[in-house]
N, C-alpha and C positions, 0 to 999 in steps of 0.2 A: 751478792758478794762479787767483788771485782776479781778478774783473773790475775793471777800472779805471773808477771812477765818472765820470771826465771823458768817457768814450766810450760811445756806445750799444752795444747788443748786436751790431749789424752792423759795428762799427768797432773791435773789441777788438785785432786784430792789425795789424801793418804791412801785410800783404797785403790785408786787408779795407779798410783805409784807402786804400791805393793803388787798389784796384778801384773804390771809391766816387769818387775823384777822376777816374779814367779815364772813368767813366760820365758824370760831370758835363761833362768836357771834350768828350766825343763829342756830348753833347746840345747844348752851346754851338756846336760846329762845325756841326752839322746846322741850327741856327737862324741861322747866318751871323754869330755873335758872335765877337769877337776872343779869342785865347788869353790866358792869364794873363800879366801883366806879369812882368818878372824879380823884382820885389819879391814879388809874389804867389807865384811859383814857389818862392822861398826859404822863405816862410812855410809853404806846403803840404808842402815837404820835411820841415820840422820837425813838421808834423802827422803825416805818415806815420811818422816816427821816434818818435812818441809824446811829443814835447816840448811840443806845444801842442794844445789842443782846437780844434774848429771855431769855437766861440764866441770863443776867444782869437785865432784867425786873423782872424776878422771884425772884432773890435775893433781889432786892429793895422792892418788894411787901412783901416778908417774913419779912424783917427787919421792914418795916413800920407797919405791922400788928402784930409784935411781935412773929413770928413763926421762930424757928431756922431751 
């Protein structure tokens, strides 16, 4: 299977992408930061499924929340 260029070497499979998000959420919780919003959760589900890259998720989050 060829690597998908939208994803880095450590995020090629859904399991790798989910593990990355789980680690980020654990770090956020340890720092007392709030969990993802429902909108963010839906975006990151699409990331795990391979529909969106992290860059695409970030762009949609910025657009949704009005940040350029």
